[in-house]
C-alpha positions, 0 to 999 in steps of 0.5 A: 616195793621190796621190804624185809622185816627182821624179827617175826615176833609181835611187832614184826608180825604186825608190820608184815601183816600191814605190808601184806595188805598194802598196795605197792608192796610186791615182796616181803622177806621175813627173818628170825632166829626161831623156826616156829615163830617164823613159820607161824608168822609166815602162814599168818601173813600169807593169809592176810595178803589173800584176805586183802586180795593181794599176791605179794611174794612172801618168803622167810629165812632162818637167820642169826641177825648178829651175823652181819655178813649173812644179814647183808647178803639176805638183804640184797635187792630189798628197798627197805629193811625194817628192824623189829628185833630187840633194840640192842641188835639195831646197830649191827642191823643198820650197818648191814642195811647200809652195806646192802644199800637198803633204806632202814627203819626200826622200832627203836626204844633206847636212846644210846643205841639210836644216837649210835645209829645216827652217827652213821649219817656219812655212811648212809649218805655214801650208800645213797640210803636213808636210815630212820630209827625210832619209828614206832609209837613213842618214840616215833609217832610222838616225835612226829606229832611234836614236830607237826605242832612245833611247825605250826607255831611261830615260836614253840615254848613247850612240848609234852608227850604222855603215852601208855599201853594199858589193859582193858581189864586191869589185873592186880597187882600191877594193873598191867599186861605185857604188850611188848618185850619185858626187856623193853619194858624194864629198859624204860624203868631204869636209868635216866630220861632226858628232858628240856628244862630252860631250853637245855637237856637235863637228866631226870631219873626214871620213875619220878615226877608222878602226876595224875592225868585223865582220859575219856572213857573207857580209860578214866583217871591214870598216873604218868611218870618219867621213863627212859627212852620215850622222847629219844632224840627230841631233846637233842633236836629241839635244844635251845629252840623249845624251853620245856619238853617232857615225856611220861608213861601212862599207867593205871593208878598203883602201878608206879609204887609196885614198880618202884618196889621192884627197882628198890629190891634190885630186881632190875639190876644187871650185876649177876648174883649167886643163887642155889639151884636144885635144893642147894646142890649147885650154885649159879650166877644169874642177872636179876633183870633176866629173872625179873623179865622171865617172871614178868612175862609169865605174869603179865603176858595175856594175849587173850586180854584186849589192850588199848593205847592212850596218847596225848601230845601237847605243844604250846607256843605263839602264832601271830601274836597269840598264845596257842595250845595244840593237843593231839589225842589218840585212844586206840583199841585192839583189832580182835578180828585179826588178833592185832593188839593196840600196841602192835597197831600203833607201833608196827603200823607206823613202822610199816608206813615209814618203810613204804614212804622210804621206798617211795622216796618221800623222806627228806634226804639220804643219811641218818635222820631222827623221825621228827626230821625225816618224816613229813607229818601230813602224809604219814598221819593220813596213812595212819588214819587209813588204818583206823588210827585216828588222832584227834587234834584240838587247838586253843588260841588266846591273846598273848 
């Protein structure tokens, strides 16, 4: 297998780390626009391969992925292209992969972008490749668990996803640490989510419908609220087939009120405002969201602090005339030995597994497919279990 990883940041480096340790991966190409990031990741991945007793060919290339033709040339001969770049670049990257006749998957995170990628279904079919966006934690793993639960029922009625990346030691005032891009985080907190109500797609504002939720130790009591993007394509896939479907982010208590205050002050806005630079001498136009992202990165990025992931997927329906509730639950922790955060493990490893399944021809068909339609759950979940991502499953059955 020859696999290219586009983006050498937190998620891209973790994906390449897993690929380097996976049997059958013969070549890994790593692309990024920042030389220092690229070289640091390259050294780390080579060390990971050596530690695992493997010798895949590992190369790096400095590239601006927005240059579509250059990226297409760089992807020549690879089996799968994996995008760990910011979500807004994925449309162009997926086009380059199709032109290079490489299968494609990405971390995703923005539903509008994903729907545009899925519109390339005919192009991907003609190229003989599969394009599967949204293959991280949520969207990604959450979608596949919903599909598994729905398939286990004669008739599914509800599906609910609750997921969050949390610090082991909460830091006031947000009780949070940054475990992925600040822009990606803010993207979840603005706009609308799409849910299913009465079987129909329904918009719900982000940062609303707050609920209390409890997890086993060491997590305890948390709050969950609606955020954008996490359910991704699920409401489209299951519209008219499932009555109720929701997605909410999980945080420690107090987080939602602080974030609502930032949003109410306009600090997530994209419209530029004029500010005075250097004691009033010069005026500049800046976007509040860019300033907020920079401040949050400085305030919340603590790579020395271990994180954890909580995930709970609940699917309700009927089987053989009985009411069934199936619950999938995961609490995952940072790999401190290798410096792989829980968010990196549960986001990048599913992407790595998906890429390897694509390379082996284990995806249903060519074309552009969401993960809930493309990825067979059983081998996917077994591969995650091999990586220590153990998802506990419990089922409760009662008379209908």
